[in-house]
Backbone bond lengths (Angstrom), bond angles and torsions (degrees), N, CA, C in turn:
res aa  C-N    CA-C-N  psi(-1)  N-CA   C-N-CA  omega(-1)  CA-C   N-CA-C  phi
1 M - - - 1.499 - - 1.553 107.07 -
2 K 1.371 113.42 -53.77 1.481 116.42 -178.05 1.477 111.33 -56.07
3 F 1.332 118.96 -41.93 1.405 122.72 178.75 1.478 112.58 -52.52
4 A 1.341 113.61 -49.64 1.520 121.32 178.83 1.475 110.69 -59.08
5 Q 1.326 122.04 -51.05 1.455 127.50 170.96 1.579 115.52 -49.37
6 A 1.335 113.07 -42.30 1.395 116.23 178.50 1.491 113.65 -71.53
7 F 1.330 115.49 -31.98 1.453 119.36 179.76 1.644 110.62 -72.36
8 V 1.303 115.83 -35.33 1.463 122.63 172.59 1.454 108.82 -63.81
9 I 1.305 121.03 -49.66 1.477 118.13 -178.47 1.522 113.33 -66.60
10 A 1.364 113.53 -35.48 1.500 113.86 176.31 1.477 112.52 -65.05
11 S 1.304 117.18 -38.84 1.483 124.09 177.98 1.466 110.74 -59.64
12 M 1.362 116.03 -46.13 1.432 121.34 -178.46 1.519 112.11 -64.34
13 S 1.382 116.17 -35.97 1.461 121.39 -174.00 1.551 101.98 -74.83
14 L 1.243 121.64 -33.88 1.444 119.60 175.39 1.520 118.45 -72.99
15 G 1.349 111.09 -12.60 1.554 118.79 166.97 1.538 112.64 106.11
16 V 1.336 117.14 -3.03 1.501 113.77 179.25 1.539 108.54 -136.17
17 M 1.339 114.79 133.45 1.512 121.28 179.94 1.663 98.57 -89.53
18 A 1.283 112.14 151.88 1.481 116.25 -179.73 1.492 115.00 -58.55
19 G 1.341 117.24 -27.94 1.530 121.79 -176.20 1.530 119.45 -87.21
20 C 1.408 110.84 2.51 1.489 114.49 -171.41 1.586 106.00 -123.41
21 R 1.313 115.03 153.72 1.508 117.03 169.00 1.568 105.61 -137.26
22 H 1.264 113.25 156.24 1.479 117.31 176.35 1.437 114.53 -71.07
23 A 1.357 117.66 134.43 1.448 121.88 -173.93 1.590 107.66 -143.51
24 P 1.324 120.29 83.35 1.474 123.74 -164.03 1.616 106.94 -67.20
25 E 1.336 118.35 -23.08 1.538 120.88 -178.62 1.483 111.52 -68.73
26 V 1.386 117.60 -24.84 1.512 118.04 178.71 1.496 120.07 -56.33
27 C 1.312 118.12 -36.76 1.490 122.62 -177.53 1.513 113.18 -103.99
28 K 1.286 123.48 -1.37 1.388 125.02 -172.98 1.609 116.30 -55.76
29 S 1.431 111.98 -37.42 1.487 115.11 -179.42 1.471 116.92 -125.06
30 D 1.267 114.08 18.03 1.443 125.55 -178.06 1.623 108.93 -91.64
31 V 1.377 117.23 84.50 1.364 122.21 -168.94 1.524 117.73 -58.57
32 G 1.410 118.15 -39.03 1.362 126.40 178.89 1.566 112.39 -51.61
33 P 1.395 117.50 -68.24 1.394 120.54 -179.53 1.578 111.71 -58.90
34 I 1.311 118.48 -38.12 1.411 116.37 -176.86 1.605 111.21 -69.10
35 S 1.312 118.78 -27.25 1.404 118.09 170.95 1.500 120.63 -70.34
36 R 1.431 109.20 -13.95 1.478 118.61 176.88 1.549 107.65 -101.46
37 G 1.291 121.14 11.88 1.485 121.79 179.56 1.488 113.45 79.12
38 L 1.259 120.68 12.13 1.477 124.84 173.28 1.441 112.34 -87.42
39 T 1.322 121.61 84.12 1.505 118.42 -167.60 1.473 110.84 -114.02
40 N 1.346 122.20 -8.28 1.504 122.29 179.89 1.511 111.72 -96.25
41 G 1.365 113.82 117.55 1.419 121.38 -175.12 1.526 114.18 -84.99
42 W 1.335 120.06 138.50 1.445 125.76 -179.59 1.511 110.95 -137.53
43 V 1.281 120.61 156.67 1.438 126.70 174.02 1.412 101.68 -129.76
44 C 1.388 115.70 129.06 1.507 127.35 -176.64 1.509 111.74 -121.99
45 D 1.344 114.88 144.68 1.482 119.47 177.67 1.573 107.71 -62.04
46 L 1.319 118.48 -46.39 1.397 123.03 -178.18 1.530 115.80 -121.53
47 P 1.310 120.37 150.98 1.423 123.83 176.59 1.556 115.61 -48.08
48 E 1.422 109.69 -41.11 1.435 118.07 -174.37 1.547 115.87 -77.98
49 D 1.389 116.37 -10.82 1.483 122.99 179.65 1.505 105.58 -71.28
50 L 1.454 111.93 133.55 1.372 119.27 175.62 1.663 108.89 -109.66
51 P 1.330 118.12 137.13 1.378 116.69 -179.70 1.547 109.86 -79.61
52 C 1.447 116.32 -31.94 1.428 119.47 -177.52 1.494 104.23 -151.53
53 Q 1.347 115.03 164.31 1.489 118.94 169.32 1.576 109.61 -77.38
54 T 1.438 111.06 78.65 1.423 115.34 -179.74 1.490 106.65 -152.51
55 T 1.354 118.80 175.53 1.463 120.33 -179.70 1.621 109.66 -79.56
56 C 1.235 112.19 127.91 1.493 121.58 -179.10 1.502 110.75 -127.31
57 E 1.358 117.72 150.60 1.402 121.54 173.67 1.537 108.99 -137.57
58 I 1.375 115.76 131.67 1.365 123.29 -176.22 1.572 105.36 -77.53
59 T 1.373 108.23 125.87 1.459 116.66 -177.23 1.619 113.28 -105.91
60 G 1.272 114.97 -5.21 1.526 117.64 -177.12 1.566 113.56 157.32
61 E 1.289 110.67 -177.66 1.535 117.58 176.19 1.561 103.62 -134.38
62 R 1.357 114.31 155.16 1.378 120.14 171.08 1.592 108.76 -149.02
63 Q 1.310 109.43 164.43 1.499 117.59 -179.35 1.592 108.76 -59.66
64 R 1.255 115.48 144.16 1.525 113.39 176.34 1.633 108.30 -69.40
65 S 1.318 109.60 146.10 1.443 118.95 -177.18 1.447 116.64 -86.60
66 E 1.315 116.33 -14.35 1.469 116.74 -175.99 1.524 109.26 -77.87
67 P 1.337 118.86 129.23 1.405 126.04 173.91 1.606 111.24 -50.33
68 G 1.364 114.80 130.12 1.418 121.41 179.34 1.445 115.71 79.78
69 T 1.270 122.51 5.63 1.444 128.11 -174.78 1.573 104.13 -108.22
70 V 1.352 114.98 128.04 1.506 116.80 178.50 1.454 104.71 -108.87
71 G 1.308 113.95 152.31 1.426 122.05 174.18 1.619 112.66 123.19
72 M 1.334 109.14 -170.80 1.432 109.95 -171.58 1.658 105.19 -123.30
73 E 1.260 120.41 158.09 1.443 124.02 171.91 1.509 105.69 -124.43
74 T 1.368 110.29 153.22 1.513 118.47 -179.24 1.525 113.39 -93.00
75 M 1.280 116.87 129.20 1.504 118.47 172.91 1.568 109.30 -91.37
76 K 1.355 116.40 141.39 1.418 123.57 177.94 1.367 112.45 -138.72
77 C 1.309 118.33 146.28 1.518 125.59 168.83 1.487 104.29 -110.45
78 C 1.400 112.52 134.33 1.390 114.68 -174.86 1.647 104.43 -130.53
79 K 1.403 113.01 164.23 1.433 122.66 173.48 1.493 108.84 -69.81
80 P 1.365 126.00 135.78 1.426 123.88 179.34 1.510 105.96 -66.99
81 Q 1.434 112.79 148.83 1.423 119.63 177.96 1.478 106.76 -150.47
82 P 1.332 119.17 133.27 1.535 122.13 -177.97 1.535 109.18 -53.70
83 G 1.331 109.84 133.08 1.482 114.89 176.13 1.528 115.34 85.51
84 C 1.355 112.18 7.64 1.527 115.65 -174.38 1.481 105.97 -118.63
């Protein structure tokens, strides 16, 4: 259990959680989050997944883009952070 916790903390310190991937297109035209400084777009497997230890806002959901994969993924706009 401690190994898993250490892995999660190490992943977060590196800037990326396992369930999220960078998606710049997510925040390009979403004026609300951009006006609050949330300009980095991410797509996450679960709403609880965090791409970084920074402020994020869920902006919506979309169908998964991988062929043969069923379900939704969560779109988020986050504050920029070095190394994230």
